PAGUTOR-48744 format. One record per residue (C-alpha): x, y, z; residue in one letter; residue number from 1. Coordinates in steps of 0.2 Angstrom, whole numbers, plus 5000, padded with zeros to 4 digits. Layout:
BEGIN
SITE east north   up resn resi
SITE    X     Y    Z    A  NUM
...
This chain:
BEGIN
SITE east north   up resn resi
SITE 5268  5285 4982    X    1
SITE 5265  5274 5000    X    2
SITE 5247  5279 5000    X    3
SITE 5245  5272 4984    X    4
SITE 5253  5256 4990    X    5
SITE 5240  5255 5006    X    6
SITE 5225  5259 4994    X    7
SITE 5231  5243 4984    X    8
SITE 5235  5233 4999    X    9
SITE 5216  5238 5005    X   10
SITE 5206  5234 4990    X   11
SITE 5215  5216 4989    X   12
SITE 5211  5215 5008    X   13
SITE 5194  5217 5005    X   14
SITE 5194  5205 4989    X   15
SITE 5203  5190 5000    X   16
SITE 5189  5192 5013    X   17
SITE 5176  5191 5003    X   18
SITE 5181  5177 4992    X   19
SITE 5184  5168 5008    X   20
SITE 5167  5173 5016    X   21
SITE 5159  5167 4999    X   22
SITE 5169  5152 5000    X   23
SITE 5162  5147 5017    X   24
SITE 5146  5152 5012    X   25
SITE 5146  5140 4996    X   26
SITE 5154  5126 5007    X   27
SITE 5142  5128 5022    X   28
SITE 5128  5126 5008    X   29
SITE 5137  5111 5001    X   30
SITE 5137  5103 5017    X   31
SITE 5120  5104 5024    X   32
SITE 5112  5099 5006    X   33
SITE 5124  5083 5010    X   34
SITE 5119  5079 5027    X   35
SITE 5099  5081 5019    X   36
SITE 5101  5069 5004    X   37
SITE 5101  5052 5002    X   38
SITE 5121  5045 5003    X   39
SITE 5130  5046 4987    X   40
SITE 5135  5028 4989    X   41
SITE 5127  5011 4990    X   42
SITE 5118  5006 5004    X   43
SITE 5123  4989 5010    X   44
SITE 5109  4977 5010    X   45
SITE 5099  4986 4996    X   46
SITE 5101  4981 4977    X   47
SITE 5109  4993 4967    X   48
SITE 5094  4995 4956    X   49
SITE 5080  4998 4969    X   50
SITE 5074  5014 4972    X   51
SITE 5083  5024 4986    X   52
SITE 5074  5026 5003    X   53
SITE 5063  5042 5002    X   54
SITE 5058  5052 5018    X   55
SITE 5047  5069 5020    X   56
SITE 5051  5083 5027    X   57
SITE 5041  5088 5044    X   58
SITE 5026  5097 5042    X   59
SITE 5008  5097 5049    X   60
SITE 5002  5082 5048    X   61
SITE 4986  5074 5058    X   62
SITE 4992  5060 5070    X   63
SITE 4982  5044 5071    X   64
SITE 4979  5042 5090    X   65
SITE 4962  5035 5088    X   66
SITE 4955  5034 5107    X   67
SITE 4945  5016 5108    X   68
SITE 4943  5015 5127    X   69
SITE 4940  4994 5128    X   70
SITE 4957  4991 5115    X   71
SITE 4966  5004 5128    X   72
SITE 4961  4995 5144    X   73
SITE 4964  4977 5135    X   74
SITE 4982  4985 5130    X   75
SITE 4986  4992 5149    X   76
SITE 4980  4975 5156    X   77
SITE 4994  4966 5144    X   78
SITE 5008  4978 5151    X   79
SITE 5007  4974 5170    X   80
SITE 5020  4960 5169    X   81
SITE 5029  4967 5152    X   82
SITE 5047  4973 5154    X   83
SITE 5044  4994 5158    X   84
SITE 5059  5008 5155    X   85
SITE 5056  5025 5159    X   86
SITE 5059  5035 5145    X   87
SITE 5048  5038 5129    X   88
SITE 5047  5042 5112    X   89
SITE 5045  5062 5118    X   90
SITE 5034  5074 5113    X   91
SITE 5031  5068 5094    X   92
SITE 5014  5064 5087    X   93
SITE 5017  5045 5086    X   94
SITE 5003  5038 5097    X   95
SITE 4993  5026 5087    X   96
SITE 4979  5022 5101    X   97
SITE 4975  5034 5113    X   98
SITE 4993  5039 5120    X   99
SITE 5002  5024 5117    X  100
SITE 5013  5021 5101    X  101
SITE 5011  5002 5096    X  102
SITE 5020  4993 5084    X  103
SITE 5020  4975 5080    X  104
SITE 5036  4964 5077    X  105
SITE 5046  4981 5073    X  106
SITE 5064  4980 5068    X  107
SITE 5075  4990 5082    X  108
SITE 5091  4999 5081    X  109
SITE 5098  5005 5095    X  110
SITE 5113  5019 5091    X  111
SITE 5125  5020 5105    X  112
SITE 5127  5039 5103    X  113
SITE 5119  5053 5094    X  114
SITE 5110  5052 5077    X  115
SITE 5115  5069 5070    X  116
SITE 5108  5068 5053    X  117
SITE 5093  5058 5045    X  118
SITE 5105  5051 5031    X  119
SITE 5115  5040 5045    X  120
SITE 5097  5031 5046    X  121
SITE 5094  5026 5029    X  122
SITE 5100  5008 5030    X  123
SITE 5089  5006 5045    X  124
SITE 5075  5013 5033    X  125
SITE 5079  5004 5019    X  126
SITE 5078  4988 5030    X  127
SITE 5061  4992 5038    X  128
SITE 5053  4994 5019    X  129
SITE 5062  4979 5013    X  130
SITE 5054  4968 5027    X  131
SITE 5039  4976 5030    X  132
SITE 5041  4980 5048    X  133
SITE 5039  4995 5056    X  134
SITE 5054  5003 5065    X  135
SITE 5060  5008 5082    X  136
SITE 5075  5021 5083    X  137
SITE 5082  5021 5100    X  138
SITE 5100  5032 5103    X  139
SITE 5106  5043 5117    X  140
SITE 5102  5057 5109    X  141
SITE 5093  5062 5091    X  142
SITE 5095  5079 5083    X  143
SITE 5079  5089 5082    X  144
SITE 5079  5087 5061    X  145
SITE 5080  5069 5063    X  146
SITE 5068  5067 5077    X  147
SITE 5054  5077 5065    X  148
SITE 5058  5069 5052    X  149
SITE 5054  5052 5057    X  150
SITE 5038  5058 5065    X  151
SITE 5033  5067 5049    X  152
SITE 5035  5050 5040    X  153
SITE 5026  5042 5054    X  154
SITE 5013  5054 5051    X  155
SITE 5012  5053 5033    X  156
SITE 5013  5034 5033    X  157
SITE 5027  5032 5024    X  158
SITE 5035  5023 5038    X  159
SITE 5030  5013 5053    X  160
SITE 5041  5022 5064    X  161
SITE 5046  5027 5084    X  162
SITE 5060  5036 5089    X  163
SITE 5066  5036 5107    X  164
SITE 5079  5046 5117    X  165
SITE 5088  5034 5130    X  166
SITE 5100  5044 5136    X  167
SITE 5105  5031 5151    X  168
SITE 5118  5019 5144    X  169
SITE 5110  5005 5156    X  170
SITE 5094  5010 5148    X  171
SITE 5103  5006 5130    X  172
SITE 5109  4991 5138    X  173
SITE 5094  4985 5145    X  174
SITE 5084  4987 5127    X  175
SITE 5099  4977 5119    X  176
SITE 5097  4963 5130    X  177
SITE 5079  4962 5129    X  178
SITE 5078  4965 5107    X  179
SITE 5092  4957 5104    X  180
SITE 5098  4972 5095    X  181
SITE 5118  4976 5094    X  182
SITE 5125  4993 5102    X  183
SITE 5128  5001 5084    X  184
SITE 5140  5015 5083    X  185
SITE 5137  5031 5076    X  186
SITE 5155  5028 5066    X  187
SITE 5146  5013 5058    X  188
SITE 5131  5023 5053    X  189
SITE 5140  5035 5047    X  190
SITE 5151  5023 5036    X  191
SITE 5131  5016 5031    X  192
SITE 5139  4999 5039    X  193
SITE 5122  4991 5047    X  194
SITE 5120  4972 5046    X  195
SITE 5104  4965 5047    X  196
SITE 5110  4954 5061    X  197
SITE 5113  4969 5072    X  198
SITE 5094  4973 5073    X  199
SITE 5082  4968 5087    X  200
SITE 5063  4964 5086    X  201
SITE 5052  4959 5098    X  202
SITE 5033  4954 5099    X  203
SITE 5025  4972 5102    X  204
SITE 5034  4988 5107    X  205
SITE 5022  4999 5118    X  206
SITE 5028  5016 5120    X  207
SITE 5021  5035 5128    X  208
SITE 5029  5050 5129    X  209
SITE 5039  5046 5146    X  210
SITE 5039  5026 5144    X  211
SITE 5040  5011 5135    X  212
SITE 5038  4993 5135    X  213
SITE 5043  4976 5127    X  214
SITE 5034  4964 5124    X  215
SITE 5041  4946 5119    X  216
SITE 5032  4935 5105    X  217
């Protein structure tokens, strides 16, 4: 009878929809896990037998923003003649001296685009760990997960770092000229390609939520 055929079609249709829903949910979970986990391929510049760089997830950690009036005044005096840009590390708790984040001889990565997953920064994190230097990440934009993870690692002292969103291309180009850092594409980062020579540096990096200064050696 026709109603039997209709019932069979409806049941099969529901089964297909349910299967599709479960498939999509499983696929999305796998994608999310892949984005938040270390890459399953060698990291350029990292020995194959070396431990993979690790990072903690955002949590409630206390910032190390000691306020030493004498040290702060001395720092401010040295900023008067330093190159200055009107973009900073935002609301993150990166400060190490009052309102200032101060990093000595950091490695500097400048991304000419948006960093959307923490795994894209692992080659830079590996380079910083290998050299024992702090890390400055500058990008046109950073996903909340990336920004918060860098912040959490800075607070947990697993990685001395600062993350800066420099939305204006002119600011990124200016920083590139000041630090010698190449403008790295997001495509290269996603492929795990980050030659050490593409990272820049400076004598001292100083930033607040809204401003930054680059001091030479």
